[in-house]
One Martini backbone bead per residue (centre of mass of N, CA, C, O) as a GRO file, in nm:
protein
  401
    1MET     BB    1   0.185   2.016  -2.522
    2ALA     BB    2   0.225   1.711  -2.549
    3LYS     BB    3   0.365   1.418  -2.368
    4GLN     BB    4   0.620   1.176  -2.410
    5ILE     BB    5   0.656   0.872  -2.213
    6LYS     BB    6   0.870   0.617  -2.123
    7ASP     BB    7   0.748   0.297  -2.028
    8PRO     BB    8   0.798  -0.035  -1.919
    9VAL     BB    9   0.487  -0.115  -1.898
   10HIS     BB   10   0.308   0.085  -2.131
   11GLY     BB   11   0.509   0.246  -2.270
   12TYR     BB   12   0.375   0.506  -2.421
   13ILE     BB   13   0.299   0.811  -2.263
   14GLU     BB   14   0.044   1.051  -2.259
   15VAL     BB   15   0.052   1.389  -2.175
   16PRO     BB   16  -0.165   1.615  -2.152
   17THR     BB   17  -0.129   1.933  -2.204
   18PRO     BB   18  -0.266   2.040  -1.921
   19LEU     BB   19  -0.064   1.837  -1.744
   20VAL     BB   20   0.228   1.917  -1.784
   21PRO     BB   21   0.264   2.147  -1.552
   22LEU     BB   22   0.235   1.929  -1.312
   23LEU     BB   23   0.505   1.765  -1.336
   24ASP     BB   24   0.685   2.032  -1.223
   25THR     BB   25   0.599   2.021  -0.958
   26GLU     BB   26   0.681   1.963  -0.629
   27VAL     BB   27   0.458   1.747  -0.543
   28VAL     BB   28   0.530   1.555  -0.791
   29GLN     BB   29   0.848   1.536  -0.788
   30ARG     BB   30   0.866   1.402  -0.512
   31LEU     BB   31   0.766   1.113  -0.623
   32ARG     BB   32   1.066   1.026  -0.714
   33TYR     BB   33   1.155   0.985  -0.386
   34ILE     BB   34   0.925   0.760  -0.358
   35LYS     BB   35   0.877   0.448  -0.273
   36GLN     BB   36   0.619   0.236  -0.361
   37LEU     BB   37   0.753  -0.024  -0.159
   38GLY     BB   38   0.941   0.096   0.047
   39PHE     BB   39   1.112  -0.195   0.183
   40VAL     BB   40   1.111  -0.413  -0.050
   41TYR     BB   41   1.415  -0.364  -0.166
   42LEU     BB   42   1.542  -0.566   0.058
   43VAL     BB   43   1.430  -0.812  -0.117
   44TYR     BB   44   1.401  -0.648  -0.411
   45PRO     BB   45   1.635  -0.473  -0.576
   46GLY     BB   46   1.422  -0.360  -0.815
   47ALA     BB   47   1.231  -0.203  -0.587
   48ASN     BB   48   1.270   0.134  -0.709
   49HIS     BB   49   1.014   0.236  -0.759
   50THR     BB   50   0.776   0.510  -0.798
   51ARG     BB   51   0.514   0.723  -0.755
   52PHE     BB   52   0.554   0.870  -1.026
   53GLU     BB   53   0.524   0.636  -1.234
   54HIS     BB   54   0.244   0.548  -1.122
   55SER     BB   55   0.087   0.786  -1.189
   56LEU     BB   56   0.130   0.778  -1.482
   57GLY     BB   57  -0.007   0.507  -1.512
   58ALA     BB   58  -0.279   0.579  -1.403
   59MET     BB   59  -0.341   0.803  -1.607
   60HIS     BB   60  -0.330   0.622  -1.857
   61LEU     BB   61  -0.565   0.432  -1.770
   62ALA     BB   62  -0.766   0.651  -1.740
   63SER     BB   63  -0.777   0.738  -2.038
   64LEU     BB   64  -0.875   0.457  -2.144
   65LEU     BB   65  -1.128   0.443  -1.980
   66ALA     BB   66  -1.258   0.712  -2.070
   67ARG     BB   67  -1.296   0.608  -2.363
   68GLN     BB   68  -1.461   0.345  -2.303
   69LEU     BB   69  -1.697   0.533  -2.151
   70ASP     BB   70  -1.740   0.803  -2.294
   71LEU     BB   71  -1.631   1.060  -2.200
   72SER     BB   72  -1.598   1.362  -2.153
   73LYS     BB   73  -1.361   1.610  -2.168
   74ASP     BB   74  -1.390   1.701  -1.874
   75ASP     BB   75  -1.389   1.422  -1.737
   76THR     BB   76  -1.128   1.314  -1.836
   77LEU     BB   77  -0.950   1.541  -1.715
   78LEU     BB   78  -1.042   1.489  -1.427
   79VAL     BB   79  -0.939   1.184  -1.399
   80CYS     BB   80  -0.645   1.230  -1.488
   81THR     BB   81  -0.577   1.434  -1.270
   82ALA     BB   82  -0.637   1.248  -1.024
   83ALA     BB   83  -0.443   1.024  -1.103
   84LEU     BB   84  -0.177   1.194  -1.094
   85LEU     BB   85  -0.251   1.316  -0.779
   86HIS     BB   86  -0.331   1.061  -0.579
   87ASP     BB   87  -0.011   1.057  -0.422
   88ILE     BB   88   0.069   1.333  -0.276
   89GLY     BB   89   0.009   1.231   0.026
   90HIS     BB   90   0.262   1.094   0.062
   91GLY     BB   91   0.521   0.973   0.236
   92PRO     BB   92   0.770   0.837   0.349
   93PHE     BB   93   0.762   0.510   0.239
   94SER     BB   94   0.467   0.560   0.224
   95HIS     BB   95   0.286   0.355   0.430
   96ALA     BB   96   0.481   0.381   0.670
   97SER     BB   97   0.420   0.690   0.742
   98GLU     BB   98   0.115   0.660   0.769
   99LYS     BB   99   0.129   0.481   1.022
  100LEU     BB  100   0.265   0.685   1.197
  101ARG     BB  101   0.074   0.922   1.174
  102ALA     BB  102  -0.190   0.762   1.282
  103GLU     BB  103  -0.085   0.766   1.586
  104TYR     BB  104  -0.164   1.102   1.602
  105GLY     BB  105  -0.409   1.062   1.415
  106PRO     BB  106  -0.590   1.136   1.164
  107PHE     BB  107  -0.518   0.980   0.847
  108SER     BB  108  -0.483   1.029   0.479
  109HIS     BB  109  -0.346   1.015   0.165
  110ASP     BB  110  -0.640   1.084   0.015
  111ASP     BB  111  -0.609   1.370   0.148
  112ILE     BB  112  -0.551   1.635  -0.092
  113ALA     BB  113  -0.691   1.923  -0.055
  114PRO     BB  114  -0.457   2.093   0.071
  115LEU     BB  115  -0.270   2.067  -0.188
  116LEU     BB  116  -0.468   2.197  -0.415
  117ILE     BB  117  -0.437   2.507  -0.282
  118MET     BB  118  -0.173   2.538  -0.390
  119PRO     BB  119  -0.054   2.758  -0.618
  120GLU     BB  120   0.102   2.558  -0.816
  121ILE     BB  121  -0.184   2.396  -0.852
  122SER     BB  122  -0.424   2.592  -0.861
  123ASP     BB  123  -0.353   2.747  -1.120
  124ILE     BB  124  -0.374   2.514  -1.313
  125LEU     BB  125  -0.666   2.425  -1.255
  126ASP     BB  126  -0.789   2.694  -1.342
  127GLU     BB  127  -0.691   2.699  -1.626
  128ASN     BB  128  -0.836   2.409  -1.683
  129GLY     BB  129  -1.128   2.406  -1.517
  130THR     BB  130  -1.064   2.259  -1.252
  131ASP     BB  131  -1.201   2.104  -0.965
  132PRO     BB  132  -1.060   2.036  -0.663
  133HIS     BB  133  -1.301   1.892  -0.522
  134GLU     BB  134  -1.340   1.679  -0.739
  135ILE     BB  135  -1.061   1.552  -0.706
  136ALA     BB  136  -1.078   1.491  -0.404
  137GLY     BB  137  -1.332   1.302  -0.437
  138ILE     BB  138  -1.213   1.082  -0.613
  139VAL     BB  139  -0.969   1.007  -0.421
  140SER     BB  140  -1.164   0.947  -0.164
  141GLY     BB  141  -1.455   0.829  -0.282
  142HIS     BB  142  -1.659   1.116  -0.345
  143HIS     BB  143  -1.776   1.034  -0.651
  144ARG     BB  144  -1.913   0.953  -0.956
  145LEU     BB  145  -1.582   0.882  -1.051
  146ALA     BB  146  -1.423   0.718  -0.829
  147GLU     BB  147  -1.395   0.416  -0.943
  148ILE     BB  148  -1.153   0.467  -1.127
  149ILE     BB  149  -0.958   0.519  -0.857
  150HIS     BB  150  -1.178   0.416  -0.603
  151GLY     BB  151  -1.203   0.074  -0.654
  152ASP     BB  152  -1.229  -0.260  -0.750
  153LEU     BB  153  -1.146  -0.151  -1.070
  154ASP     BB  154  -0.891   0.020  -1.072
  155VAL     BB  155  -0.613   0.193  -1.199
  156ASP     BB  156  -0.431   0.182  -0.958
  157ARG     BB  157  -0.427  -0.139  -0.916
  158MET     BB  158  -0.338  -0.213  -1.200
  159ASP     BB  159  -0.064  -0.064  -1.188
  160TYR     BB  160   0.068  -0.171  -0.919
  161LEU     BB  161   0.063  -0.478  -1.004
  162LEU     BB  162   0.231  -0.457  -1.261
  163ARG     BB  163   0.476  -0.289  -1.142
  164ASP     BB  164   0.560  -0.472  -0.911
  165ALA     BB  165   0.614  -0.722  -1.088
  166HIS     BB  166   0.828  -0.607  -1.262
  167TYR     BB  167   1.041  -0.500  -1.026
  168THR     BB  168   1.047  -0.782  -0.873
  169GLY     BB  169   0.980  -1.053  -1.055
  170VAL     BB  170   0.684  -1.116  -0.980
  171PRO     BB  171   0.429  -1.285  -1.157
  172TYR     BB  172   0.140  -1.246  -0.997
  173GLY     BB  173   0.058  -0.939  -1.106
  174ASN     BB  174  -0.046  -1.041  -1.372
  175LEU     BB  175  -0.261  -0.868  -1.583
  176ASP     BB  176  -0.554  -0.773  -1.798
  177ALA     BB  177  -0.599  -0.464  -1.843
  178GLY     BB  178  -0.714  -0.422  -2.126
  179ARG     BB  179  -0.953  -0.612  -2.097
  180LEU     BB  180  -1.072  -0.488  -1.851
  181ILE     BB  181  -1.128  -0.201  -1.983
  182GLN     BB  182  -1.302  -0.321  -2.225
  183SER     BB  183  -1.536  -0.433  -2.005
  184LEU     BB  184  -1.623  -0.160  -1.917
  185VAL     BB  185  -1.908   0.010  -1.772
  186LEU     BB  186  -2.162   0.271  -1.748
  187THR     BB  187  -2.396   0.318  -1.504
  188GLU     BB  188  -2.624   0.432  -1.280
  189ASP     BB  189  -2.440   0.262  -1.052
  190GLY     BB  190  -2.179   0.240  -1.230
  191LEU     BB  191  -1.962   0.015  -1.245
  192ALA     BB  192  -1.933  -0.239  -1.493
  193ILE     BB  193  -1.912  -0.578  -1.630
  194LYS     BB  194  -1.862  -0.785  -1.865
  195GLU     BB  195  -1.885  -1.119  -1.911
  196SER     BB  196  -1.608  -1.117  -2.088
  197GLY     BB  197  -1.431  -1.001  -1.815
  198ILE     BB  198  -1.416  -1.205  -1.575
  199ALA     BB  199  -1.128  -1.319  -1.603
  200ALA     BB  200  -0.981  -1.046  -1.564
  201ALA     BB  201  -1.085  -1.003  -1.276
  202GLU     BB  202  -0.977  -1.268  -1.153
  203SER     BB  203  -0.684  -1.191  -1.196
  204LEU     BB  204  -0.692  -0.960  -0.986
  205LEU     BB  205  -0.750  -1.132  -0.744
  206ILE     BB  206  -0.517  -1.324  -0.759
  207ALA     BB  207  -0.287  -1.093  -0.755
  208ARG     BB  208  -0.364  -0.985  -0.477
  209THR     BB  209  -0.325  -1.250  -0.320
  210LEU     BB  210  -0.024  -1.338  -0.413
  211MET     BB  211   0.134  -1.059  -0.345
  212GLY     BB  212   0.130  -1.049  -0.046
  213PRO     BB  213   0.351  -1.257   0.068
  214SER     BB  214   0.571  -1.194  -0.164
  215VAL     BB  215   0.548  -0.858  -0.100
  216TYR     BB  216   0.356  -0.686   0.097
  217TYR     BB  217   0.419  -0.918   0.348
  218HIS     BB  218   0.687  -0.961   0.385
  219HIS     BB  219   0.909  -1.008   0.638
  220VAL     BB  220   1.134  -0.805   0.572
  221GLY     BB  221   0.960  -0.557   0.520
  222ARG     BB  222   0.825  -0.564   0.800
  223ILE     BB  223   1.068  -0.529   0.977
  224ALA     BB  224   1.158  -0.247   0.850
  225GLU     BB  225   0.898  -0.104   0.904
  226GLN     BB  226   0.908  -0.144   1.222
  227MET     BB  227   1.179   0.006   1.266
  228PHE     BB  228   1.081   0.271   1.141
  229LEU     BB  229   0.860   0.320   1.354
  230LEU     BB  230   1.042   0.319   1.601
  231ALA     BB  231   1.200   0.568   1.510
  232GLY     BB  232   0.963   0.768   1.488
  233ARG     BB  233   0.869   0.750   1.784
  234SER     BB  234   1.128   0.843   1.913
  235HIS     BB  235   1.140   1.116   1.776
  236PHE     BB  236   0.806   1.184   1.807
  237ALA     BB  237   0.729   1.198   2.114
  238ASP     BB  238   0.616   1.540   2.117
  239GLU     BB  239   0.523   1.516   1.793
  240LYS     BB  240   0.395   1.569   1.505
  241PRO     BB  241   0.463   1.438   1.166
  242ASP     BB  242   0.386   1.648   0.947
  243ALA     BB  243   0.642   1.749   0.799
  244PHE     BB  244   0.743   1.464   0.728
  245MET     BB  245   0.520   1.404   0.511
  246ARG     BB  246   0.677   1.622   0.299
  247MET     BB  247   0.889   1.427   0.254
  248ASP     BB  248   1.132   1.210   0.153
  249ASP     BB  249   1.321   0.954   0.192
  250LEU     BB  250   1.597   1.097   0.245
  251ALA     BB  251   1.505   1.308   0.443
  252GLY     BB  252   1.390   1.115   0.649
  253THR     BB  253   1.644   0.953   0.702
  254THR     BB  254   1.827   1.192   0.790
  255LEU     BB  255   1.668   1.275   1.031
  256LEU     BB  256   1.670   0.998   1.189
  257MET     BB  257   1.990   0.949   1.174
  258ASN     BB  258   1.998   1.261   1.342
  259SER     BB  259   1.885   1.197   1.599
  260PRO     BB  260   1.851   1.231   1.948
  261SER     BB  261   1.775   0.947   1.917
  262SER     BB  262   1.930   0.639   1.957
  263VAL     BB  263   1.699   0.458   1.830
  264SER     BB  264   1.677   0.596   1.568
  265LYS     BB  265   1.964   0.569   1.479
  266GLU     BB  266   1.980   0.260   1.489
  267MET     BB  267   1.761   0.181   1.297
  268MET     BB  268   1.839   0.346   1.041
  269HIS     BB  269   2.123   0.211   1.013
  270ARG     BB  270   2.029  -0.083   0.987
  271ILE     BB  271   1.860  -0.036   0.727
  272TRP     BB  272   2.108   0.073   0.557
  273ARG     BB  273   2.273  -0.211   0.618
  274ARG     BB  274   2.083  -0.454   0.654
  275ASP     BB  275   2.048  -0.486   0.986
  276LEU     BB  276   1.813  -0.686   1.078
  277TYR     BB  277   1.586  -0.815   1.218
  278LYS     BB  278   1.442  -1.113   1.347
  279ARG     BB  279   1.270  -1.417   1.376
  280ALA     BB  280   1.137  -1.539   1.670
  281VAL     BB  281   0.835  -1.509   1.572
  282TYR     BB  282   0.613  -1.678   1.325
  283THR     BB  283   0.251  -1.667   1.311
  284GLY     BB  284  -0.053  -1.800   1.300
  285ARG     BB  285  -0.386  -1.838   1.396
  286GLU     BB  286  -0.357  -2.143   1.524
  287GLN     BB  287  -0.173  -2.031   1.784
  288LEU     BB  288  -0.398  -1.824   1.853
  289ASP     BB  289  -0.581  -1.570   2.015
  290MET     BB  290  -0.789  -1.387   1.835
  291ASN     BB  291  -0.986  -1.255   2.016
  292ARG     BB  292  -0.774  -1.108   2.180
  293LEU     BB  293  -0.611  -0.964   1.959
  294SER     BB  294  -0.842  -0.801   1.803
  295THR     BB  295  -0.886  -0.608   2.091
  296LEU     BB  296  -0.633  -0.474   2.112
  297ARG     BB  297  -0.479  -0.220   2.257
  298PRO     BB  298  -0.208  -0.035   2.231
  299GLU     BB  299  -0.139  -0.057   2.543
  300GLU     BB  300  -0.149  -0.374   2.544
  301LYS     BB  301   0.080  -0.419   2.333
  302ASP     BB  302   0.303  -0.288   2.503
  303ARG     BB  303   0.273  -0.469   2.746
  304MET     BB  304   0.344  -0.729   2.589
  305LYS     BB  305   0.624  -0.634   2.502
  306ARG     BB  306   0.739  -0.591   2.788
  307ALA     BB  307   0.711  -0.879   2.881
  308ILE     BB  308   0.904  -1.005   2.686
  309ALA     BB  309   1.145  -0.845   2.765
  310GLU     BB  310   1.156  -0.923   3.055
  311THR     BB  311   1.162  -1.229   3.022
  312ALA     BB  312   1.441  -1.189   2.836
  313GLY     BB  313   1.629  -0.959   2.950
  314VAL     BB  314   1.554  -0.695   2.771
  315PRO     BB  315   1.521  -0.431   2.604
  316ASP     BB  316   1.246  -0.287   2.442
  317GLU     BB  317   1.404  -0.211   2.164
  318LYS     BB  318   1.464  -0.530   2.104
  319ILE     BB  319   1.150  -0.529   2.056
  320ILE     BB  320   0.910  -0.655   1.805
  321LEU     BB  321   0.553  -0.623   1.767
  322ASP     BB  322   0.360  -0.770   1.521
  323ILE     BB  323   0.000  -0.683   1.489
  324PRO     BB  324  -0.178  -0.712   1.232
  325PRO     BB  325  -0.438  -0.663   1.067
  326ILE     BB  326  -0.701  -0.796   0.944
  327ARG     BB  327  -0.764  -0.860   0.634
  328LYS     BB  328  -0.964  -0.754   0.423
  329GLU     BB  329  -1.216  -0.817   0.242
  330MET     BB  330  -1.280  -0.887  -0.073
  331ARG     BB  331  -1.465  -0.677  -0.296
  332MET     BB  332  -1.750  -0.678  -0.538
  333MET     BB  333  -1.966  -0.417  -0.639
  334VAL     BB  334  -1.979  -0.495  -0.910
  335GLN     BB  335  -2.136  -0.560  -1.199
  336VAL     BB  336  -2.281  -0.788  -1.426
  337GLN     BB  337  -2.330  -0.786  -1.783
  338ASN     BB  338  -2.610  -0.987  -1.863
  339GLN     BB  339  -2.697  -0.866  -2.122
  340HIS     BB  340  -2.969  -0.699  -1.977
  341ASP     BB  341  -2.835  -0.761  -1.702
  342LEU     BB  342  -2.761  -0.712  -1.343
  343VAL     BB  343  -2.508  -0.880  -1.166
  344ALA     BB  344  -2.364  -0.986  -0.892
  345PHE     BB  345  -2.050  -1.082  -0.865
  346GLU     BB  346  -2.057  -1.258  -0.602
  347GLU     BB  347  -2.296  -1.463  -0.714
  348ILE     BB  348  -2.089  -1.584  -0.980
  349ILE     BB  349  -1.795  -1.575  -0.801
  350PRO     BB  350  -1.640  -1.819  -0.610
  351LEU     BB  351  -1.338  -1.715  -0.591
  352LEU     BB  352  -1.366  -1.495  -0.371
  353SER     BB  353  -1.400  -1.680  -0.113
  354MET     BB  354  -1.120  -1.811  -0.149
  355MET     BB  355  -0.941  -1.577  -0.146
  356ASN     BB  356  -1.019  -1.484   0.143
  357ALA     BB  357  -0.929  -1.735   0.287
  358THR     BB  358  -0.630  -1.704   0.201
  359ARG     BB  359  -0.578  -1.436   0.335
  360GLN     BB  360  -0.628  -1.524   0.623
  361ASP     BB  361  -0.385  -1.747   0.615
  362GLN     BB  362  -0.149  -1.523   0.573
  363TRP     BB  363  -0.148  -1.434   0.856
  364ARG     BB  364   0.095  -1.265   1.074
  365LEU     BB  365   0.286  -1.298   1.364
  366GLY     BB  366   0.546  -1.088   1.506
  367VAL     BB  367   0.876  -1.144   1.651
  368PHE     BB  368   1.146  -0.913   1.682
  369ALA     BB  369   1.517  -0.937   1.669
  370PRO     BB  370   1.818  -0.971   1.731
  371ALA     BB  371   2.030  -1.242   1.665
  372ASP     BB  372   2.169  -1.264   1.959
  373ILE     BB  373   1.852  -1.298   2.106
  374LEU     BB  374   1.655  -1.488   1.980
  375GLU     BB  375   1.599  -1.735   2.155
  376LYS     BB  376   1.498  -1.585   2.416
  377VAL     BB  377   1.272  -1.428   2.280
  378GLY     BB  378   1.116  -1.665   2.173
  379ASP     BB  379   1.059  -1.791   2.450
  380ALA     BB  380   0.915  -1.553   2.571
  381ALA     BB  381   0.693  -1.510   2.356
  382ARG     BB  382   0.566  -1.799   2.403
  383GLU     BB  383   0.491  -1.745   2.694
  384VAL     BB  384   0.321  -1.485   2.672
  385LEU     BB  385   0.141  -1.612   2.408
  386SER     BB  386   0.091  -1.922   2.443
  387LEU     BB  387   0.286  -2.093   2.282
  388ARG     BB  388   0.387  -2.333   2.071
  389ARG     BB  389   0.616  -2.500   1.944
  390ALA     BB  390   0.765  -2.546   1.646
  391THR     BB  391   0.747  -2.782   1.425
  392LYS     BB  392   0.833  -2.949   1.145
  393GLN     BB  393   0.558  -2.936   1.021
  394ASP     BB  394   0.550  -2.614   1.019
  395LYS     BB  395   0.833  -2.624   0.805
  396LEU     BB  396   0.733  -2.714   0.557
  397PRO     BB  397   0.727  -2.701   0.245
  398GLY     BB  398   0.515  -2.422   0.165
  399THR     BB  399   0.528  -2.267   0.413
  400ILE     BB  400   0.441  -1.973   0.556
  401VAL     BB  401   0.733  -1.783   0.724
   0.00000   0.00000   0.00000
């Protein structure tokens, strides 16, 4: 029997009868205890929503899109199953633990194939006549229907932008998902969008761009995430955190708070108390040698961090050097259905290049440290990184700092 679930974003969500047993499996229920936005709750107290409700939302939008595309019953069940299960590969605090695990070897939360062969999942998939290899292919982006879950206008992105905006209270993530879904068509080359849906697609681009500095890359969330990574590296000095990736937020926090490593304990207790490191340096591309930074190997970054610590006369663990990768350019590989022709989206939408330029300008390098040593760490970082001191002009209202 189908199940109705009340959702604050989409209203009532119907879980199709074949998928109801999946809801109560351990791998899906674990998502109830993994925050969708990692440590962003330390910025926006309402951001306590989880991967579980996001997965339900993605499944709901996938069902609407399947109906719009007039998919067969079997294909509809396939994409809805993939949407429901697409995040079961996430570890504690979502992308934060993924970054930690990736430091020990190749890893992607999109690789859910090993989890689909677990008996509690595989038995249900077998009963439904759903091929786990096809589900894994959709989630990883290697399937004829993958664009529905893993594409430029996918239901995963639609739901998390709407949901993250709802729970943070930040209005920039609002987009017209209903209009966007109604504008999509399936062609021989994959998904395309009707000309009437261009404005809805543009709203998604704008939402992705504006939610970046306000939510996904907010400096407080970044600082907490970097403290978490420091705790994880200190605890897992001699082993891969594979078992850790199957934990939820609470279990992962408890493990690190009780670690033999004093650094792990300190970092996690600080996060728990919201006694976070502060910004000693937080600067954009204009003050840095980006050619040098973009080619830094991990060991070179470690040497740079140690140089800052030595110059400031403080222990290494009192310094966090955050040099994030340059954000990838947004691409729209979907085509626009213009009467009977298909035209590349990027050829007719100038907004895309402007949004990409804005995303590049949002990039920030951070040096973080405890408040009581902030000034000397800032001076040391500016010396090591060859930065000029920030002027009043750099701190004018409206500047992202």
